[in-house]
C-alpha positions as CSV (number, residue, x, y, z in Angstrom):
1,X,67.7,90.5,91.5
2,X,67.3,87.9,94.4
3,X,70.6,87.5,96.8
4,X,72.4,84.5,96.0
5,X,71.7,81.2,98.7
6,X,72.7,82.0,102.0
7,X,72.8,80.5,105.5
8,X,71.1,82.4,108.3
9,X,72.7,82.0,111.4
10,X,71.3,84.2,114.5
11,X,73.6,84.0,117.8
12,X,72.4,85.3,121.2
13,X,75.5,86.8,122.7
14,X,78.7,88.2,121.4
15,X,80.8,85.1,122.1
16,X,78.1,83.0,119.6
17,X,78.2,85.7,116.7
18,X,82.9,86.0,117.4
19,X,83.1,81.5,117.4
20,X,80.5,82.1,114.1
21,X,83.4,84.5,112.6
22,X,86.0,82.1,113.3
23,X,84.2,79.1,111.7
24,X,83.1,80.8,108.6
25,X,85.9,83.9,108.2
26,X,86.1,85.2,104.9
27,X,82.6,82.6,104.1
28,X,80.2,85.5,106.6
29,X,79.3,88.4,107.2
30,X,77.5,90.5,109.9
31,X,74.5,92.2,109.2
32,X,72.6,93.9,111.7
33,X,70.0,97.2,109.7
34,X,71.2,95.4,107.2
35,X,70.7,98.8,104.8
36,X,73.9,98.6,103.1
37,X,74.6,94.5,103.2
38,X,71.2,93.9,101.6
39,X,71.2,95.5,98.7
40,X,74.5,94.8,97.5
41,X,73.9,91.4,98.2
42,X,71.0,91.8,96.1
43,X,72.9,93.2,93.0
44,X,74.8,90.2,94.0
45,X,78.3,92.3,94.3
46,X,78.6,91.0,97.8
47,X,77.8,86.7,97.7
48,X,78.6,85.7,101.1
49,X,77.9,81.9,102.0
50,X,76.6,82.5,105.6
51,X,75.2,86.0,107.8
52,X,75.4,86.3,111.4
53,X,72.7,88.5,112.1
54,X,73.8,90.9,115.9
55,X,70.8,93.1,116.3
56,X,69.3,91.0,118.9
57,X,72.7,91.0,120.9
58,X,71.9,93.0,123.7
59,X,75.7,93.6,124.4
60,X,76.1,95.5,121.6
61,X,72.8,97.8,121.8
62,X,74.3,100.9,123.9
63,X,75.4,104.8,123.5
64,X,77.2,105.5,126.5
65,X,79.6,108.2,127.2
66,X,83.0,108.6,129.9
67,X,85.7,111.5,130.1
68,X,86.7,111.7,126.8
69,X,84.3,109.7,123.8
70,X,81.2,108.8,123.0
71,X,81.0,104.5,122.7
72,X,78.3,103.5,120.6
73,X,77.6,99.1,120.8
74,X,77.4,97.3,116.9
75,X,74.0,97.0,117.3
76,X,73.0,100.7,118.4
77,X,71.2,102.3,115.3
78,X,71.1,105.5,113.9
79,X,68.2,106.5,115.2
80,X,69.4,106.0,118.9
81,X,72.4,108.3,118.6
82,X,70.1,111.0,117.2
83,X,67.3,110.5,119.8
84,X,69.9,110.2,122.9
85,X,69.4,113.4,124.8
86,X,72.6,114.2,126.0
87,X,74.0,113.9,121.6
88,X,73.9,118.4,121.0
89,X,76.3,118.7,123.8
90,X,78.5,115.9,123.3
91,X,79.2,115.7,119.9
92,X,77.8,118.7,117.9
93,X,78.7,117.8,114.7
94,X,77.0,114.5,114.8
95,X,74.5,115.9,116.1
96,X,74.3,118.1,112.6
97,X,75.4,115.4,110.0
98,X,73.2,112.9,111.8
99,X,70.0,114.1,109.8
100,X,71.5,113.6,106.9
101,X,72.3,110.4,107.1
102,X,69.4,108.7,105.1
103,X,65.7,109.0,106.0
104,X,64.0,108.6,109.7
105,X,62.7,105.5,108.4
106,X,66.6,104.1,108.1
107,X,67.4,105.4,110.3
108,X,65.0,103.5,112.8
109,X,67.6,100.3,110.9
110,X,70.4,101.3,110.1
111,X,73.3,101.4,113.0
112,X,76.0,103.8,113.9
113,X,78.5,100.6,112.9
114,X,77.3,99.5,110.5
115,X,78.0,102.5,108.2
116,X,81.2,103.0,109.3
117,X,82.0,99.6,108.7
118,X,80.8,99.6,105.2
119,X,82.8,103.0,104.2
120,X,81.2,103.8,101.7
121,X,83.1,107.3,101.3
122,X,80.4,109.3,100.7
123,X,78.4,108.3,104.0
124,X,78.1,110.4,106.8
125,X,79.3,109.1,109.6
126,X,82.7,107.8,108.6
127,X,83.2,111.8,107.7
128,X,83.0,112.1,111.2
129,X,84.7,109.6,112.2
130,X,87.7,110.7,110.7
131,X,87.2,114.4,111.0
132,X,87.0,114.1,114.9
133,X,89.9,111.6,114.9
134,X,87.6,108.6,116.4
135,X,88.8,105.2,116.2
136,X,86.7,102.0,116.0
137,X,87.0,98.8,118.3
138,X,87.5,95.3,116.4
139,X,87.2,92.4,118.2
140,X,87.8,88.4,117.2
141,X,87.5,84.9,119.5
142,X,90.8,85.6,120.6
143,X,91.9,89.5,120.2
144,X,90.4,92.3,120.2
145,X,92.0,96.0,118.6
146,X,91.2,99.5,118.2
147,X,92.3,101.2,115.1
148,X,91.9,105.3,114.8
149,X,89.7,106.0,111.9
150,X,92.1,106.6,109.5
151,X,93.7,103.2,110.2
152,X,90.7,101.9,109.5
153,X,89.2,103.0,106.4
154,X,91.6,102.3,103.4
155,X,89.3,103.0,100.3
156,X,85.9,102.8,98.4
157,X,84.1,99.5,100.5
158,X,87.4,98.2,102.4
159,X,88.8,98.6,106.2
160,X,91.3,96.8,107.9
161,X,88.9,94.5,109.3
162,X,90.4,90.9,109.1
163,X,87.9,88.5,108.3
164,X,87.1,87.1,111.8
165,X,86.8,90.6,113.1
166,X,83.7,92.4,113.4
167,X,83.6,95.9,114.2
168,X,82.3,96.3,118.0
169,X,81.9,99.7,119.0
170,X,83.0,103.5,117.3
171,X,84.3,105.5,119.6
172,X,83.7,109.5,119.2
173,X,86.0,112.2,121.6
174,X,83.7,114.8,122.4
175,X,83.6,118.3,122.0
176,X,86.5,120.5,123.1
177,X,86.0,123.0,125.4
178,X,86.1,126.7,123.2
179,X,85.4,124.5,119.6
180,X,82.9,125.0,116.7
181,X,82.0,122.1,114.5
182,X,80.1,122.4,111.8
183,X,78.6,120.2,109.0
184,X,77.3,120.7,105.2
185,X,76.5,118.5,102.2
186,X,75.4,118.5,98.7
187,X,72.8,115.8,97.6
188,X,70.3,115.2,94.9
189,X,67.9,114.8,97.1
190,X,67.3,114.5,100.8
191,X,69.2,110.9,102.7
192,X,70.8,110.5,99.1
193,X,74.6,109.7,99.4
194,X,76.5,113.6,99.8
195,X,78.0,114.3,96.7
196,X,80.2,116.5,98.6
197,X,80.1,116.5,102.7
198,X,81.9,118.6,104.9
199,X,82.7,118.6,108.7
200,X,85.2,121.3,110.6
201,X,86.0,121.6,113.6
202,X,87.7,124.9,114.6
203,X,89.9,125.6,118.2
204,X,92.2,128.0,119.0
205,X,94.4,126.6,117.8
206,X,93.6,125.1,114.3
207,X,91.2,124.5,111.9
208,X,90.7,120.7,110.8
209,X,88.4,120.0,107.9
210,X,87.2,116.8,106.5
211,X,85.8,115.9,102.6
212,X,83.4,113.2,102.1
213,X,81.8,112.0,98.5
214,X,85.1,112.8,96.5
215,X,87.9,110.6,96.9
216,X,87.6,106.9,97.9
217,X,87.6,107.4,102.0
218,X,87.3,110.8,104.0
219,X,90.4,113.3,103.5
220,X,90.9,115.3,105.9
221,X,93.6,118.1,106.3
222,X,94.4,120.5,109.6
223,X,95.9,123.9,109.1
224,X,97.5,124.9,112.5
225,X,96.8,128.7,111.9
226,X,94.9,129.6,108.9
227,X,93.9,133.5,108.7
228,X,90.7,134.5,106.7
229,X,93.0,135.6,103.7
230,X,94.7,132.8,102.9
231,X,91.6,131.0,103.4
232,X,90.3,130.5,100.1
233,X,94.3,129.5,98.5
234,X,94.3,126.4,101.4
235,X,90.9,125.4,100.4
236,X,91.9,125.4,96.3
237,X,94.9,123.1,97.3
238,X,93.4,121.4,99.4
239,X,90.6,120.5,96.9
240,X,93.3,119.8,93.8
241,X,95.2,117.4,96.4
242,X,91.8,115.0,96.5
243,X,92.2,112.4,94.2
244,X,88.0,113.3,92.9
245,X,86.8,111.7,89.5
246,X,83.8,111.8,87.5
247,X,80.2,109.8,87.9
248,X,76.8,110.4,87.3
249,X,76.2,112.6,89.6
250,X,79.2,115.2,89.3
251,X,82.3,115.7,87.7
252,X,85.5,116.2,89.2
253,X,85.7,119.9,88.5
254,X,82.2,120.1,90.4
255,X,83.2,118.6,93.4
256,X,86.3,120.2,93.9
257,X,84.7,123.7,93.4
258,X,81.9,122.4,96.0
259,X,84.9,121.4,98.5
260,X,85.9,125.3,97.7
261,X,82.4,126.6,99.4
262,X,81.3,123.7,100.9
263,X,84.6,124.2,103.2
264,X,84.8,128.2,103.7
265,X,80.7,127.8,104.6
266,X,81.7,125.2,107.1
267,X,84.7,126.6,108.6
268,X,83.4,130.1,108.7
269,X,80.4,128.3,110.8
270,X,82.1,127.0,112.9
271,X,84.6,129.6,113.5
272,X,81.1,131.6,114.7
273,X,80.0,129.0,116.6
274,X,82.8,128.3,119.3
275,X,82.0,129.0,122.6
């Protein structure tokens, strides 16, 4: 299939892009890499009247570090973040998860912010953002706000972004001293969306486990005191609390089993990697 007719705009600055959003509102969609949006347009699942292409806006193409976060601009590709020399030290979880995001070719076009803005519950980057308790920076022509991942991700392909706003950056908290991290997923093929993905962080005081691909958005559970002897029971309770459903890739029962198996593996691995 082919997309419905649309107007294409390629602004040269963030200010121009925000002005376009203010003008067209719900009729417009932001495009950068287009790896999520274009297939949806081809199937006419979305039919924007205006596409605003931000790929060449230099002020949005960055990965930078401050005292507490990695901040990734809206035009920065997944490949750029994966190749960033400080990634493994600054965020071991992202370093483990990014190779699972699509394929080498798609990561060279797909953006970090685009994946998070699309809010597919089977995608790895929204899961990492939720597990790390990261945040999303939104801008409109007249305002700016920052939302926690849990407040931004509302459901399947549904976020708290307003029609005149765009995601200009996302912020991932830096690695905590003495923490361990692990990521695992099961997909039909390398690069496919996850049937179930798990991300774990383990510190001296808490275990935090995020689950993707099972419910309509990433689910995160934290335990402050969880010995190995109680791990299976805690994971079983978490699995049954998730609103899993059947689809062509797996049943709800199968996905809950993956939560228990992969969750246990990730927690034990993260605990062993603490340093």
